[in-house]
C-alpha positions in Angstrom: 0.0 0.0 0.0 1.9 3.1 -1.1 2.0 6.0 1.2 1.1 9.6 0.7 4.1 11.9 1.4 3.8 13.9 4.6 4.4 17.7 4.5 6.0 17.5 7.9 7.9 15.1 10.2 4.7 13.6 11.6 3.7 10.3 9.9 0.3 10.3 8.3 -2.3 7.8 9.4 -1.8 5.8 6.2 2.0 5.7 6.8 1.4 4.4 10.4 -0.9 1.7 9.0 1.8 0.6 6.5 4.4 0.1 9.1 2.0 -1.4 11.6 2.6 1.3 14.2 0.1 2.2 17.0 -2.0 5.4 16.4 -2.8 7.7 19.3 -6.4 8.8 19.7 -7.4 12.2 21.2 -8.2 10.6 24.5 -4.7 9.0 24.8 -5.7 5.5 23.9 -3.9 3.6 21.1 -5.2 1.6 18.2 -3.7 -0.2 15.2 -5.3 -0.4 11.7 -4.7 -3.2 9.3 -6.3 -4.7 6.2 -9.0 -7.3 6.8 -8.5 -10.9 5.8 -10.7 -14.0 5.2 -9.3 -15.3 8.5 -11.0 -12.6 10.5 -14.2 -14.6 11.1 -13.8 -14.8 14.9 -12.8 -11.1 15.1 -15.9 -10.1 13.1 -18.2 -12.2 15.3 -16.7 -10.9 18.5 -17.1 -7.3 17.4 -20.7 -7.9 16.3 -21.5 -9.2 19.8 -20.2 -5.9 21.3 -22.7 -3.9 19.1 -25.9 -2.8 20.8 -29.2 -4.0 19.2 -29.8 -0.4 18.1 -26.4 -0.2 16.4 -27.0 -3.5 14.7 -30.3 -2.3 13.3 -28.9 1.0 12.0 -25.9 -0.8 10.3 -27.9 -3.6 8.7 -31.3 -1.7 8.3 -33.0 -4.7 9.8 -33.2 -6.5 13.1 -30.0 -8.6 13.3 -29.7 -10.7 16.5 -26.9 -12.7 14.9 -24.8 -12.9 11.7 -25.8 -15.8 9.6 -23.2 -17.9 7.8 -23.8 -16.3 4.4 -23.3 -12.8 5.8 -20.1 -13.8 7.7 -18.8 -15.3 4.4 -19.7 -12.2 2.5 -18.1 -9.8 5.0 -14.8 -11.8 5.0 -14.6 -12.5 1.3 -12.2 -9.5 0.7 -10.1 -9.3 -2.5 -8.5 -5.9 -1.6 -9.6 -4.4 -4.9 -13.4 -4.6 -5.4 -14.1 -5.4 -1.8 -11.7 -3.9 0.8 -11.9 -3.7 4.6 -9.7 -1.9 7.1 -9.9 -3.1 10.7 -9.2 -1.1 13.9 -7.7 -3.0 16.8 -7.4 -2.0 20.5 -3.6 -1.8 21.0 -4.0 -2.9 24.6 -6.1 -6.1 24.0 -5.9 -6.8 20.3 -9.7 -6.8 20.1 -11.5 -5.5 17.0 -13.2 -2.2 17.7 -14.1 -0.9 14.2 -14.1 -1.6 10.5 -14.4 0.4 7.3 -15.1 -1.3 4.1 -16.0 -0.4 0.5 -17.6 -2.6 -2.1 -17.2 -1.5 -5.7 -20.4 -1.0 -7.9 -20.0 -3.5 -10.7 -22.0 -1.2 -13.0 -19.9 1.9 -12.1 -16.3 0.8 -11.5 -15.3 4.3 -10.2 -18.1 4.1 -7.5 -18.0 2.1 -4.3 -20.5 1.8 -1.4 -18.8 2.5 1.9 -19.6 1.5 5.5 -18.0 2.5 8.7 -18.8 0.5 11.9 -17.3 1.3 15.4 -18.4 -0.6 18.4 -20.4 1.4 21.0 -17.7 1.7 23.6 -15.3 3.3 21.1 -17.6 5.7 19.3 -16.9 9.5 19.3 -13.2 9.0 20.0 -12.0 9.5 16.4 -11.8 5.9 15.3 -14.3 6.4 12.5 -12.4 9.3 11.0 -9.1 7.4 11.0 -10.8 4.4 9.4 -12.3 6.7 6.8 -8.9 8.3 6.0 -7.3 4.9 5.4 -10.2 3.4 3.4 -10.2 6.5 1.2 -6.5 6.0 0.5 -7.2 2.4 -0.5 -10.1 3.4 -2.7 -8.0 6.0 -4.6 -5.3 3.3 -5.2 -8.1 1.1 -6.7 -9.3 3.8 -9.0 -12.5 4.7 -7.1 -13.5 8.4 -7.1 -16.9 8.4 -5.4 -18.2 6.8 -2.2 -21.9 6.1 -1.8 -23.4 5.4 1.6 -26.7 3.8 2.5 -28.3 5.5 5.5 -31.5 5.9 7.5 -33.0 9.4 7.2 -36.3 9.2 9.1 -37.0 13.0 9.3 -36.9 16.1 7.1 -34.0 17.6 9.1 -31.8 14.5 8.4 -32.7 14.7 4.7 -31.8 18.4 4.5 -28.5 17.7 6.2 -27.6 14.9 3.8 -28.6 16.9 0.8 -25.9 19.4 1.7 -23.2 16.7 1.3 -24.0 15.5 -2.2 -26.5 14.0 -4.6 -29.2 12.1 -2.7 -31.4 9.2 -3.9 -34.4 7.7 -2.1 -34.1 3.9 -1.9 -37.1 3.2 0.2 -39.3 6.2 1.2 -41.4 4.2 3.7 -38.4 2.9 5.5 -36.5 6.2 5.3 -33.6 4.6 3.4 -31.5 7.0 1.3 -28.2 6.8 -0.6 -25.7 9.7 -0.5 -22.9 10.1 -3.0 -19.7 12.0 -1.9 -16.6 12.4 -4.1 -13.2 11.2 -2.8 -10.6 14.0 -2.8 -7.2 13.5 -4.4 -5.6 13.5 -0.9 -6.9 13.2 2.7 -10.5 13.4 3.7 -12.8 16.2 2.4 -15.1 18.3 4.7 -18.1 16.5 3.2 -16.7 13.0 4.1 -15.8 14.2 7.6 -19.3 15.5 8.0 -20.7 12.2 6.8 -18.7 10.4 9.5 -20.0 12.8 12.2 -23.6 12.1 11.0 -22.8 8.4 10.9 -21.7 8.6 14.6 -25.4 9.3 15.4 -27.3 7.7 12.5 -24.9 5.0 11.2 -23.9 4.1 7.7 -25.4 0.7 6.7 -23.1 -2.2 5.8 -23.1 -2.6 1.9 -25.4 -5.6 1.1 -24.2 -8.3 -1.2 -24.4 -7.5 -4.9 -26.0 -4.1 -4.5 -28.8 -2.4 -2.5 -31.5 -3.4 -5.0 -30.7 -7.1 -4.5 -30.8 -7.3 -0.7 -30.1 -10.7 0.9 -30.5 -9.7 4.5 -33.5 -11.2 6.2 -36.0 -8.6 7.2 -34.3 -5.8 5.3 -36.6 -4.1 2.8 -36.0 -4.3 -0.9 -36.5 -1.3 -3.2 -39.5 -2.2 -5.4 -38.4 0.0 -8.2 -35.4 2.0 -9.4 -34.4 4.7 -6.9 -35.7 8.2 -7.7 -33.0 10.9 -8.2 -33.5 13.8 -5.8 
């Protein structure tokens, strides 16, 4: 994973990931970020168990008491090109505390759906922003220029806030499911992406479903009955 040159003597987050060095959070705790692998099944299941029922619902857009075998397989089938995942680990315990992933749109190779998940105990500590910075760097290397995110927008204020970030499409009006598209900047993380992460800290970005959001395979998760309407 090539690094982006720093403008000063402080290593960038991406450079720290490359060398496997711990990264200090603003509260003084330390984490490490690495690529996900197909062998991360147990780490994935342990992290899922530490998510509250509400966090699970917001991330999968359906009640999710447990991860079924097909979903575990999907989330660990990572090829580092069309499907990438970056995992944050607690430096002190080695436990997984967060993951950012993108899944490329097969119909638009320059577009990928992104999801960022941080377990409840580690939210609002800067983990999501660091994961976003690293997954953005990986996406640029893979030729991806735009992230889309599937989210819940259950009120007009939320809709107005998301519309300020980029083009918005309604996936399921009844369920309040929308898709937001945000360009990836040539370097770093844009203000729009940072704002998306701040919104996600409260409202969550859903995990990209298998294939795409029109072909959902998650039990209980609503399917869009027709092509999304451009807004």
